[in-house]
C-alpha positions as CSV (number, residue, x, y, z in Angstrom):
1,M,-24.9,2.2,1.1
2,D,-22.0,4.6,1.7
3,W,-20.3,5.1,5.1
4,D,-22.2,8.4,5.9
5,S,-25.6,6.9,5.0
6,A,-24.8,3.8,7.2
7,K,-23.7,6.0,10.1
8,K,-26.8,8.2,9.8
9,H,-29.0,5.1,9.8
10,C,-27.3,3.7,12.9
11,K,-27.7,7.0,14.7
12,D,-31.4,7.2,13.7
13,Q,-31.9,3.7,15.1
14,N,-29.7,4.3,18.2
15,W,-27.4,1.4,17.2
16,D,-24.3,2.5,19.0
17,W,-22.6,-0.9,18.7
18,T,-23.2,-1.0,15.0
19,L,-21.9,2.6,14.6
20,D,-18.7,1.6,16.4
21,L,-18.3,-1.4,14.0
22,I,-18.9,0.9,11.0
23,N,-16.3,3.3,12.2
24,K,-13.7,0.5,12.7
25,A,-14.5,-0.9,9.3
26,Q,-14.2,2.5,7.6
27,K,-10.8,3.1,9.3
28,E,-9.6,-0.3,8.3
29,M,-10.7,0.2,4.7
30,E,-9.0,3.6,4.5
31,E,-5.8,2.1,5.8
32,L,-6.0,-0.7,3.3
33,E,-6.6,1.8,0.5
34,G,-3.6,3.7,1.5
35,K,-1.4,0.6,1.5
36,L,-2.8,-0.4,-1.9
37,K,-2.0,3.1,-3.3
38,K,1.6,2.8,-1.9
39,L,2.0,-0.7,-3.5
40,E,0.6,0.5,-6.8
41,D,3.0,3.5,-6.8
42,Q,5.9,1.2,-6.0
43,Q,4.9,-1.1,-8.9
44,K,4.8,1.8,-11.3
45,A,8.2,3.0,-10.2
46,Q,9.6,-0.5,-10.6
47,R,8.2,-0.8,-14.1
48,L,9.6,2.6,-15.0
49,Y,13.0,1.6,-13.6
50,N,13.0,-1.6,-15.5
51,A,12.0,0.1,-18.7
52,C,14.9,2.5,-18.4
53,N,17.4,-0.3,-17.9
54,Y,16.6,-2.1,-21.2
């Protein structure tokens, strides 16, 4: 189930507490994905730097 489907289900069921939990989880996942992307980019840059120095 994706975020939007989960949110719709909670709204349909009137589950406000679960909707809040989903929103927090989605925000946390988006932050973690951003950090992961940054780390992957740093790793690629480091590999390129290392390759140019050999």
